[in-house]
C-alpha positions as a Markdown table, in Angstrom:
| # | Residue | x | y | z |
|---|---|---|---|---|
| 1 | Met | 64.6 | 40.2 | -46.3 |
| 2 | Lys | 68.0 | 41.7 | -45.5 |
| 3 | Phe | 69.2 | 44.9 | -43.8 |
| 4 | Thr | 72.7 | 46.0 | -45.0 |
| 5 | Phe | 74.9 | 48.8 | -43.6 |
| 6 | Glu | 78.4 | 49.1 | -44.9 |
| 7 | Asn | 80.0 | 45.6 | -44.3 |
| 8 | Phe | 77.2 | 44.4 | -42.0 |
| 9 | Ser | 74.1 | 42.4 | -43.0 |
| 10 | Cys | 71.4 | 40.7 | -41.1 |
| 11 | Asp | 68.0 | 39.1 | -41.7 |
| 12 | Val | 64.8 | 41.0 | -41.1 |
| 13 | Asp | 61.3 | 39.7 | -40.6 |
| 14 | Ile | 58.5 | 42.2 | -41.3 |
| 15 | Phe | 55.1 | 42.1 | -39.6 |
| 16 | Tyr | 52.2 | 44.2 | -40.7 |
| 17 | Lys | 49.0 | 45.2 | -38.8 |
| 18 | Asp | 46.8 | 47.4 | -40.9 |
| 19 | Arg | 49.3 | 50.1 | -42.0 |
| 20 | Asp | 51.7 | 49.7 | -39.0 |
| 21 | Ile | 55.0 | 47.8 | -39.4 |
| 22 | Val | 57.2 | 45.9 | -37.0 |
| 23 | Ala | 60.7 | 44.8 | -38.1 |
| 24 | Arg | 62.7 | 42.1 | -36.3 |
| 25 | Phe | 66.4 | 42.2 | -37.0 |
| 26 | Tyr | 68.2 | 38.8 | -36.5 |
| 27 | Asp | 70.8 | 36.3 | -37.7 |
| 28 | Ser | 69.0 | 33.4 | -39.3 |
| 29 | Ser | 72.0 | 31.1 | -38.8 |
| 30 | Lys | 71.3 | 31.2 | -35.1 |
| 31 | Glu | 67.7 | 30.0 | -35.3 |
| 32 | Gln | 66.8 | 26.3 | -35.0 |
| 33 | Asn | 64.6 | 24.6 | -37.5 |
| 34 | Lys | 61.7 | 22.4 | -36.4 |
| 35 | Asp | 63.8 | 19.2 | -36.3 |
| 36 | Glu | 66.3 | 20.8 | -33.9 |
| 37 | Ile | 63.7 | 21.7 | -31.3 |
| 38 | Val | 64.1 | 18.9 | -28.9 |
| 39 | Asn | 65.0 | 19.1 | -25.2 |
| 40 | Leu | 67.8 | 21.7 | -24.9 |
| 41 | Val | 67.0 | 24.7 | -27.1 |
| 42 | Phe | 68.7 | 28.0 | -27.1 |
| 43 | Val | 66.4 | 30.6 | -28.4 |
| 44 | Asp | 68.2 | 33.6 | -29.9 |
| 45 | Pro | 66.4 | 36.8 | -29.1 |
| 46 | Gly | 67.7 | 38.5 | -32.2 |
| 47 | Leu | 69.2 | 42.0 | -32.6 |
| 48 | Gly | 66.2 | 44.1 | -32.0 |
| 49 | Phe | 62.8 | 45.4 | -33.1 |
| 50 | Leu | 61.6 | 48.6 | -34.6 |
| 51 | His | 57.9 | 49.6 | -34.7 |
| 52 | Leu | 56.4 | 52.2 | -37.1 |
| 53 | Lys | 52.9 | 53.3 | -36.1 |
| 54 | Leu | 51.0 | 55.6 | -38.3 |
| 55 | Lys | 49.0 | 58.3 | -36.6 |
| 56 | Gly | 46.4 | 60.1 | -38.6 |
| 57 | Asp | 47.1 | 61.3 | -42.1 |
| 58 | Asp | 50.3 | 63.2 | -41.6 |
| 59 | Ala | 52.3 | 61.7 | -38.6 |
| 60 | Ala | 53.8 | 58.5 | -37.4 |
| 61 | Leu | 55.8 | 57.3 | -34.4 |
| 62 | Leu | 58.9 | 55.1 | -34.6 |
| 63 | Ser | 60.2 | 53.3 | -31.6 |
| 64 | Gly | 62.1 | 50.2 | -30.7 |
| 65 | Phe | 65.4 | 48.8 | -29.4 |
| 66 | Leu | 68.5 | 47.5 | -31.1 |
| 67 | Asp | 71.4 | 45.5 | -29.7 |
| 68 | Glu | 74.3 | 48.0 | -28.9 |
| 69 | Ser | 76.9 | 45.3 | -29.5 |
| 70 | Val | 75.8 | 45.2 | -33.2 |
| 71 | Phe | 74.3 | 48.6 | -33.9 |
| 72 | Ile | 77.3 | 50.5 | -32.6 |
| 73 | Thr | 77.1 | 53.8 | -34.4 |
| 74 | Asp | 74.4 | 56.5 | -34.7 |
| 75 | Asp | 74.7 | 56.1 | -38.5 |
| 76 | Met | 73.9 | 52.4 | -38.3 |
| 77 | Val | 70.8 | 53.1 | -36.1 |
| 78 | Glu | 69.7 | 55.8 | -38.6 |
| 79 | Ala | 70.1 | 53.4 | -41.4 |
| 80 | Ala | 67.8 | 50.9 | -39.6 |
| 81 | Ile | 65.3 | 53.7 | -39.1 |
| 82 | Asn | 65.4 | 54.7 | -42.8 |
| 83 | Tyr | 65.0 | 51.0 | -43.7 |
| 84 | Ile | 61.7 | 50.5 | -41.8 |
| 85 | Glu | 60.4 | 53.9 | -43.0 |
| 86 | Gly | 61.2 | 52.8 | -46.6 |
| 87 | Leu | 59.0 | 49.7 | -46.2 |
| 88 | Ser | 55.9 | 51.8 | -45.8 |
| 89 | Pro | 54.4 | 53.6 | -48.8 |
| 90 | His | 52.4 | 55.6 | -46.2 |
| 91 | Ala | 55.5 | 57.0 | -44.4 |
| 92 | Lys | 56.5 | 59.5 | -47.1 |
| 93 | Asn | 56.0 | 63.2 | -46.2 |
| 94 | Arg | 55.0 | 62.4 | -42.6 |
| 95 | Tyr | 56.3 | 63.9 | -39.4 |
| 96 | Ile | 57.9 | 60.8 | -37.7 |
| 97 | Pro | 59.5 | 61.4 | -34.4 |
| 98 | Asn | 61.5 | 58.4 | -33.1 |
| 99 | His | 63.1 | 56.9 | -30.0 |
| 100 | Val | 65.3 | 53.9 | -30.6 |
| 101 | Ala | 67.2 | 52.6 | -27.6 |
| 102 | Arg | 70.4 | 50.8 | -27.9 |
| 103 | Ile | 70.3 | 48.0 | -25.4 |
| 104 | Lys | 72.8 | 45.8 | -23.7 |
| 105 | Gln | 71.6 | 42.3 | -22.5 |
| 106 | Thr | 72.3 | 42.0 | -18.8 |
| 107 | Ser | 70.3 | 38.9 | -17.9 |
| 108 | Tyr | 67.5 | 36.7 | -19.2 |
| 109 | Ile | 64.8 | 34.3 | -18.3 |
| 110 | Glu | 64.4 | 31.1 | -20.3 |
| 111 | Tyr | 62.8 | 27.8 | -20.5 |
| 112 | Asn | 64.6 | 25.4 | -22.8 |
| 113 | Gly | 63.1 | 22.0 | -22.1 |
| 114 | Glu | 65.9 | 20.9 | -19.9 |
| 115 | Tyr | 64.8 | 22.3 | -16.6 |
């Protein structure tokens, strides 16, 4: 699947658990295929995740985080929120408060087969 906002587009993986949804935003060109996973591997963490969790019959919660170097405007974040809400036939006419953090990567921990 794809998420598109103005001139920007990225890939999206959708994960379902019961009626809840997690969307992973990423660039598929940065992911290795199975044959490339030998010794030194750089695993791209993607651009963020959003989680839509249904609560009862008339409410839901939406939370997550998006990379601030890509999701630079409030309008772009709102478009991502609308995107995941649009994936759920159960999200219509629900009260859905949300909290989406724009994050900046400052450090990381990795194991890449080399050390």
